[in-house]
C-alpha positions in Angstrom: 2.2 25.3 -15.8 -0.8 25.4 -12.9 -0.7 22.8 -9.9 -3.8 22.1 -10.1 -4.4 18.4 -11.1 -7.4 17.4 -13.4 -9.8 14.5 -12.8 -10.1 11.6 -14.8 -10.9 12.3 -18.5 -11.3 9.9 -21.8 -7.5 10.9 -22.3 -6.3 9.4 -19.1 -8.3 6.5 -19.2 -6.9 5.6 -22.8 -3.2 6.1 -21.6 -3.3 4.2 -18.6 -5.0 1.3 -20.1 -1.5 0.9 -22.4 0.6 1.6 -19.8 -1.1 -1.4 -17.5 -1.0 -3.4 -20.7 2.7 -3.0 -21.3 3.2 -3.4 -17.6 1.2 -6.7 -17.2 3.0 -7.6 -20.4 6.4 -7.8 -19.0 6.5 -11.0 -16.6 5.0 -12.8 -19.9 7.9 -11.4 -21.8 10.6 -12.7 -19.6 9.1 -15.5 -19.3 8.4 -16.1 -23.3 12.3 -15.5 -23.5 13.5 -17.6 -21.0 15.0 -20.3 -23.4 16.8 -17.9 -25.4 18.0 -15.8 -22.3 18.0 -16.0 -19.2 15.4 -14.4 -17.1 18.1 -12.5 -14.8 20.4 -11.9 -17.7 17.0 -9.8 -19.2 16.3 -8.0 -15.9 20.0 -6.9 -15.8 20.0 -5.9 -19.6 17.3 -4.3 -18.9 18.3 -2.1 -16.0 21.3 -1.4 -18.4 19.9 0.0 -21.6 17.0 2.2 -18.7 19.5 3.4 -16.6 21.5 4.9 -20.6 18.4 6.4 -21.4 17.4 8.3 -18.3 21.8 9.7 -17.6 21.0 11.0 -21.2 18.2 12.0 -20.3 19.5 14.1 -17.6 22.0 15.5 -18.9 20.0 16.8 -21.6 17.6 18.3 -19.2 20.2 19.5 -15.9 18.8 20.7 -12.3 19.6 17.4 -10.7 23.4 17.7 -9.4 22.2 19.8 -6.8 20.2 16.7 -5.0 22.9 14.3 -5.4 24.8 14.7 -1.7 21.3 14.8 -0.3 19.2 11.9 -1.9 23.2 9.0 -2.6 22.3 7.6 0.6 18.8 7.0 -0.4 19.0 6.5 -4.0 21.8 3.4 -3.0 19.3 1.7 -1.1 16.6 2.4 -3.1 18.1 1.3 -5.8 19.6 -2.3 -3.9 15.7 -2.8 -3.1 15.0 -2.6 -7.1 17.5 -4.8 -7.4 16.3 -7.5 -5.5 12.4 -6.9 -6.6 13.8 -8.0 -9.5 15.9 -10.6 -8.3 12.8 -12.4 -7.0 10.9 -11.9 -10.1 13.5 -13.6 -12.8 14.2 -16.6 -10.0 10.0 -16.8 -9.4 9.5 -17.1 -13.3 11.5 -20.1 -13.3 9.1 -22.2 -11.0 5.6 -20.0 -11.4 3.7 -18.9 -14.1 3.8 -15.3 -15.5 0.1 -15.0 -13.9 1.0 -15.6 -10.8 3.5 -13.0 -10.7 2.1 -10.4 -11.7 -0.7 -10.7 -9.1 1.6 -11.3 -6.2 3.8 -8.7 -7.5 1.1 -6.4 -7.4 0.6 -6.6 -3.5 3.7 -4.3 -3.3 1.3 -1.1 -2.2 0.1 -3.1 1.0 4.2 -3.4 1.9 4.6 0.2 1.1 1.5 1.1 3.4 2.4 -0.7 6.5 5.7 0.5 6.3 4.9 4.5 5.9 2.3 4.0 8.6 5.2 2.8 11.0 7.6 5.4 9.6 5.5 8.8 8.9 2.8 10.5 11.2 1.1 11.6 8.1 0.8 8.3 6.8 -1.2 6.3 9.0 -3.7 3.7 8.0 -7.4 4.1 8.1 -10.1 2.1 8.7 -10.5 1.4 5.1 -7.1 0.5 4.6 -6.6 -2.0 7.1 -9.5 -3.9 6.1 -7.8 -4.2 2.4 -5.1 -5.3 4.3 -6.9 -8.2 6.0 -8.6 -8.8 2.4 -5.4 -9.2 0.9 -3.5 -11.3 3.1 -7.0 -13.2 3.4 -6.6 -13.2 -0.9 -3.1 -14.7 -0.1 -3.8 -17.1 1.9 -6.6 -18.7 -0.5 -4.3 -18.1 -3.9 -1.4 -20.6 -1.8 -3.7 -23.2 -1.4 -5.2 -22.9 2.1 -7.4 -25.3 3.3 -6.5 -27.8 0.2 -4.4 -30.9 0.5 -0.9 -29.5 0.4 0.3 -32.6 -0.6 -1.5 -32.2 -3.6 -0.2 -28.8 -4.4 2.5 -27.7 -6.9 5.8 -27.6 -4.4 7.4 -25.5 -7.4 4.7 -23.1 -8.2 4.5 -22.5 -4.7 7.5 -21.7 -4.1 7.6 -19.2 -7.2 4.6 -18.0 -5.7 6.3 -17.0 -2.3 9.5 -15.5 -4.5 6.8 -13.2 -6.1 5.2 -11.8 -2.9 9.1 -11.6 -1.9 9.4 -9.2 -4.9 6.0 -7.0 -3.9 7.7 -6.8 -0.6 11.0 -5.3 -1.9 8.8 -2.9 -4.3 7.0 -1.9 -1.3 9.7 -0.9 0.7 11.5 0.8 -2.5 8.4 2.8 -2.0 9.0 3.3 1.4 12.6 4.4 0.9 11.6 6.9 -1.5 8.9 8.9 0.4 10.7 8.7 3.6 14.2 10.6 2.5 14.7 13.1 0.2 14.2 10.9 -3.0 10.4 12.2 -2.6 11.8 15.4 -3.1 14.1 15.1 -5.9 13.4 15.0 -9.5 12.1 11.6 -10.8 14.6 11.2 -13.1 17.3 11.1 -10.6 15.0 8.7 -8.4 14.6 6.5 -11.3 18.6 6.5 -12.2 19.9 5.6 -9.1 17.3 2.3 -8.8 18.1 1.3 -12.2 22.1 2.2 -12.4 22.5 0.2 -9.0 20.1 -2.9 -10.1 22.0 -2.8 -13.1 25.4 -3.5 -11.5 24.3 -6.0 -9.0 22.1 -7.7 -11.0 25.1 -8.2 -13.8 27.7 -9.2 -11.6 25.2 -11.9 -9.4 24.4 -13.4 -12.7 28.6 -13.3 -13.9 28.9 -14.7 -10.3 26.6 -17.5 -11.1 27.4 -18.1 -14.4 23.9 -16.8 -15.8 25.4 -15.0 -18.7 25.0 -17.3 -21.7 24.2 -19.0 -23.7 22.1 -16.4 -25.6 20.6 -16.3 -28.7 19.3 -13.3 -30.1 16.2 -14.8 -31.1 13.1 -12.0 -32.4 11.5 -13.1 -28.8 14.5 -12.5 -26.9 15.4 -9.3 -28.7 11.6 -7.8 -28.3 11.8 -9.0 -24.9 15.1 -6.8 -23.3 13.6 -4.4 -26.3 10.6 -4.0 -24.7 11.6 -4.0 -20.9 14.5 -1.8 -21.2 13.1 1.0 -23.6 9.7 0.8 -23.3 8.7 -0.5 -20.1 11.5 1.3 -17.7 12.2 4.0 -19.4 9.2 5.3 -21.8 6.4 3.9 -19.9 8.2 5.4 -16.8 8.4 9.2 -17.9 4.6 8.6 -19.4 3.5 7.9 -15.6 5.7 10.9 -14.2 4.6 13.4 -16.6 0.4 12.3 -15.6 1.0 13.0 -12.0 2.1 16.2 -12.7 -0.8 16.6 -14.8 -3.9 14.2 -13.0 -4.7 13.6 -9.0 -3.0 10.6 -7.9 -6.0 8.7 -7.0 -7.5 8.3 -9.9 -4.3 7.2 -11.9 -4.0 4.5 -8.8 -7.3 3.3 -9.6 -6.6 2.7 -13.3 -3.2 1.2 -12.0 -4.8 -1.5 -10.8 -5.7 -3.4 -14.5 -2.1 -4.6 -14.3 -2.2 -7.4 -12.8 -5.5 -8.3 -15.1 -3.5 -7.7 -17.8 -0.9 -9.6 -16.6 -3.0 -12.6 -15.8 -4.8 -12.4 -19.4 -1.4 -12.5 -21.5 -0.3 -15.2 -19.2 -3.3 -17.7 -20.3 -3.7 -16.2 -24.0 0.3 -16.1 -25.0 1.8 -18.7 -22.6 -1.1 -20.8 -22.3 -1.5 -21.0 -18.1 -3.6 -23.0 -16.2 -5.8 -20.9 -13.7 -7.4 -22.7 -10.3 -10.4 -21.8 -8.9 -8.0 -21.4 -5.6 -5.7 -18.5 -7.4 -8.7 -16.7 -9.4 -10.7 -16.4 -5.7 -7.5 -15.6 -4.1 -6.4 -12.8 -6.8 -9.5 -11.4 -6.6 -9.6 -10.5 -2.7 -5.7 -9.4 -3.3 -7.2 -7.1 -6.1 -9.9 -5.7 -3.6 -7.9 -5.4 -0.7 -5.1 -3.3 -2.8 -7.5 -1.3 -4.1 -9.1 -0.3 -0.4 -5.5 0.7 0.9 -4.3 2.6 -1.8 -7.9 4.7 -2.5 -9.3 4.5 0.2 -10.2 8.0 0.2 -11.4 7.5 -3.2 -13.9 4.4 -1.7 -14.9 6.6 1.0 -16.0 8.9 -0.8 -17.9 6.6 -2.9 -20.0 5.1 -0.4 -20.6 8.4 1.0 -22.1 9.2 -2.0 -24.1 6.1 -2.8 -26.1 6.6 0.6 -26.8 9.8 0.3 -28.2 8.4 -3.1 -30.3 6.0 -1.1 -31.7 8.4 1.2 
């Protein structure tokens, strides 16, 4: 197929709407099934199921064997960071709401942009991106309740929010490892397999060591949660994302992907009946604007230039 990638169209919007809804639902699913199966075991099983499916796909596709020698170090490190991300998610959801987790997790582009700025000359941050980082951290401070009486705040929720932020950092660090190593040139399925396989081993081992393997109650909710995360999210939706990346401009896809935390917050309120404070809503808006500026500064700059031109 041609190397030319298309701009946004109706098909891209519709598929990204579906993908963002799926991604926004995963934290809600973990929390909803927590009474029947421990969140840590859920994320471990998710990685294991998806690793088996991705491994089967790799055996069918072939072409990845020649990359093993050059990528295993970066692959293992990416897998460790991927495991840390979901460890913090599973732990954080025991203290905070799925709505809060959805927003703090998606601070990941901020941390990946900072890491790439330090490591790769081609990834130096622009003025709009620095503005976005400032907005994002201001939003985090507002969402955490800056300026309020700390004694009146829910300390458990603050701990969970902090763990969500750590999950975002781990996700951002994973992106830096992939971009700064040979993994950036390797087949996407191999990179995904490293992350899923290593995280499965680490998370399941930790769950066993801390006696979090049971009890398990296989109710319709717990079964659906594990199936959603392992098959739909970690396998089908990621493959769909990589398929889209080969056909559409990444900048357009990134803009649409910021619907994910909006879906996460909406599902948390609608399904789990989670409350939303004014501080959190205001902070979340600042965070989302900041992420858009960091990840899509070129797109935003182009729109601003067109707007200025139209005003003349």
